VEXVO-378469 format. One record per residue (C-alpha): residue number from 1; z, y, x. Coordinates in pm, 1 decimal. Last residue first. Layout:
<atoms>
i	zz	yy	xx
NUM	Z	Y	X .
...
</atoms>
This chain:
<atoms>
i	zz	yy	xx
180	9966.6	11876.9	8047.9 .
179	10181.5	11587.0	8170.8 .
178	10001.3	11311.4	7980.2 .
177	9655.8	11440.6	8079.1 .
176	9757.3	11429.0	8445.9 .
175	9875.2	11068.0	8411.5 .
174	9546.8	10972.5	8245.6 .
173	9349.9	11140.1	8526.8 .
172	9564.1	10965.7	8789.3 .
171	9502.9	10630.3	8621.1 .
170	9131.6	10707.3	8600.2 .
169	9129.5	10778.1	8974.1 .
168	9316.6	10454.9	9050.5 .
167	9075.3	10253.9	8837.5 .
166	8778.7	10424.3	9006.4 .
165	8920.3	10341.8	9350.6 .
164	8978.1	9981.9	9238.6 .
163	8617.1	9959.9	9120.8 .
162	8503.8	10094.7	9458.2 .
161	8686.0	9812.7	9635.9 .
160	8503.3	9559.7	9417.3 .
159	8175.0	9740.8	9478.6 .
158	8232.9	9718.0	9855.1 .
157	8294.8	9345.5	9814.7 .
156	7957.7	9317.0	9640.2 .
155	7787.6	9507.6	9920.9 .
154	7951.4	9278.0	10176.2 .
153	7834.3	8976.0	9975.3 .
152	7478.1	9108.6	9988.5 .
151	7508.4	9132.2	10368.7 .
150	7574.4	8760.2	10394.6 .
149	7924.3	8635.9	10489.1 .
148	7918.9	8266.1	10575.5 .
147	7551.4	8276.4	10658.0 .
146	7346.2	7957.5	10619.4 .
145	7067.1	7935.8	10877.7 .
144	6702.0	7923.3	10783.6 .
143	6380.6	7844.0	10963.2 .
142	6015.0	7933.0	10940.5 .
141	5715.9	7875.7	11166.3 .
140	5755.9	7508.4	11257.1 .
139	5739.1	7379.2	10899.6 .
138	5454.0	7608.6	10792.6 .
137	5187.8	7336.2	10808.5 .
136	5372.1	7127.4	10549.3 .
135	5687.6	7297.8	10426.5 .
134	5838.1	6981.5	10276.0 .
133	6178.0	7072.6	10131.9 .
132	6521.2	7133.8	10290.3 .
131	6433.2	7498.7	10349.2 .
130	6414.0	7561.5	9978.3 .
129	6751.7	7403.9	9898.3 .
128	6930.4	7607.3	10166.4 .
127	6747.2	7919.1	10053.7 .
126	6866.4	7862.5	9696.2 .
125	7219.2	7798.1	9821.9 .
124	7216.3	8130.8	10003.5 .
123	7079.1	8293.2	9687.1 .
122	7365.5	8143.4	9490.0 .
121	7600.1	8286.9	9754.7 .
120	7473.2	8643.0	9715.4 .
119	7437.1	8609.2	9336.9 .
118	7802.8	8510.2	9295.2 .
117	7904.8	8818.8	9493.9 .
116	7657.8	9030.8	9296.3 .
115	7805.5	8913.4	8968.6 .
114	8160.0	8977.5	9095.1 .
113	8068.4	9328.7	9205.9 .
112	7898.3	9397.2	8872.8 .
111	8205.1	9279.6	8686.0 .
110	8426.3	9504.5	8901.5 .
109	8193.4	9800.7	8840.0 .
108	8211.5	9734.9	8465.6 .
107	8591.8	9700.7	8471.5 .
106	8627.4	10023.4	8671.3 .
105	8388.6	10207.8	8433.3 .
104	8560.9	10101.4	8108.7 .
103	8745.5	10431.2	8063.5 .
102	8422.7	10628.7	8101.6 .
101	8409.9	10885.5	8382.7 .
100	8291.8	11210.2	8227.1 .
99	8001.5	11324.0	8007.9 .
98	8125.4	11069.8	7750.4 .
97	7794.9	10956.1	7601.4 .
96	7570.8	10984.8	7908.2 .
95	7827.5	10833.6	8143.1 .
94	7874.6	10540.2	7905.4 .
93	7497.1	10492.2	7879.7 .
92	7478.8	10494.8	8260.0 .
91	7751.3	10231.2	8283.2 .
90	7567.6	10013.3	8031.4 .
89	7247.0	10047.6	8235.4 .
88	7433.2	9932.7	8545.6 .
87	7567.4	9636.3	8350.9 .
86	7214.1	9551.2	8235.5 .
85	7092.8	9560.2	8597.1 .
84	7373.4	9325.9	8698.3 .
83	7274.0	9096.7	8410.1 .
82	6914.1	9097.9	8535.5 .
81	7029.7	8992.2	8880.2 .
80	7234.4	8712.7	8723.1 .
79	6926.1	8605.9	8525.2 .
78	6717.4	8593.1	8844.1 .
77	6976.5	8381.2	9021.1 .
76	7006.0	8147.0	8721.1 .
75	6626.2	8103.4	8708.1 .
74	6615.3	8018.9	9078.5 .
73	6907.0	7779.0	9041.8 .
72	6728.7	7599.2	8758.6 .
71	6405.3	7574.1	8955.8 .
70	6580.3	7453.9	9272.6 .
69	6772.8	7184.4	9084.7 .
68	6462.2	7072.0	8894.3 .
67	6250.2	7055.2	9209.7 .
66	6529.5	6880.6	9402.0 .
65	6550.0	6619.0	9128.6 .
64	6174.3	6570.8	9113.4 .
63	6170.7	6494.5	9484.5 .
62	6073.2	6642.9	9821.7 .
61	5962.0	6966.8	9660.6 .
60	5630.1	7089.0	9794.5 .
59	5606.0	7432.1	9951.9 .
58	5276.8	7603.5	9878.1 .
57	5294.3	7970.5	9972.8 .
56	5100.4	8159.3	9702.9 .
55	5386.3	8182.2	9452.4 .
54	5596.8	8415.6	9663.8 .
53	5877.6	8587.2	9476.3 .
52	6000.3	8914.8	9616.0 .
51	5968.1	9111.2	9940.7 .
50	6312.2	8988.3	10055.5 .
49	6186.7	8634.5	10010.8 .
48	6223.3	8399.4	9716.9 .
47	5987.6	8101.5	9728.4 .
46	5807.4	7954.8	9429.3 .
45	5833.9	7577.5	9465.9 .
44	5542.8	7338.6	9432.1 .
43	5622.3	7020.5	9239.9 .
42	5284.2	6960.4	9085.9 .
41	5314.6	6670.0	8842.4 .
40	5136.9	6851.8	8559.4 .
39	5455.5	6850.6	8349.2 .
38	5655.5	6987.3	8643.0 .
37	5407.1	7268.2	8703.1 .
36	5413.0	7353.6	8331.7 .
35	5793.3	7371.5	8339.9 .
34	5792.7	7599.7	8645.0 .
33	5528.9	7830.1	8494.9 .
32	5719.7	7848.7	8165.0 .
31	6036.1	7943.3	8353.1 .
30	5843.0	8201.6	8554.2 .
29	5710.2	8354.7	8233.2 .
28	6059.8	8370.3	8083.9 .
27	6194.0	8532.1	8400.6 .
26	5905.2	8781.6	8393.2 .
25	5970.6	8860.6	8025.9 .
24	6337.5	8920.9	8098.7 .
23	6247.4	9141.7	8393.7 .
22	6006.8	9342.5	8176.9 .
21	6277.5	9399.5	7915.0 .
20	6544.4	9478.4	8174.9 .
19	6312.8	9713.6	8361.8 .
18	6222.1	9895.5	8039.7 .
17	6590.1	9945.4	7962.2 .
16	6656.1	10063.0	8318.9 .
15	6370.1	10312.9	8298.6 .
14	6489.6	10435.2	7957.2 .
13	6845.4	10478.3	8087.5 .
12	6708.4	10680.8	8380.0 .
11	6507.7	10899.2	8142.9 .
10	6812.6	10952.8	7922.6 .
9	7019.8	11036.9	8228.3 .
8	6764.5	11291.9	8347.1 .
7	6739.8	11450.8	8003.5 .
6	7118.5	11479.2	7973.9 .
5	7118.1	11648.5	8312.5 .
4	7216.3	11458.5	8620.3 .
3	7496.5	11563.0	8846.7 .
2	7551.5	11481.8	9212.0 .
1	7866.7	11644.7	9345.2 .
</atoms>
């Protein structure tokens, strides 16, 4: 079984805390960038690829409404990802404090699974909005097809199943403690 020392868990919690702070600042900076672009009349969309955000590829929004909708959905997707990271940090803090499976672990894993499920389909919608815009010279090079069950949704469903396994295990542990 994989075990981390108290030092290792503290270091991991520190890394997650730092990631959450830096991620929050990056989301804030992106929000400011999107607002400033709108004020200047430049409706270029930052694209989300598997490598990360691409600000260099100039994709013009077809209208102000689509720019606002895309920008808001992009910010929501990034915030949901940050919330999932915060939940993971909370689980690590619980493991560090209790040195065993915390009682709230199944609920936290379930919440994370639900967040990732919402994120998977919000990202699909984000791609759908992005590929409906004016790609200019890149229009023939890229395409997108909506997936009914994206791989991220499968991971989220796996987390939901895992939360039920944790709940069952905690129930067995509680039952064992009652009989001893």
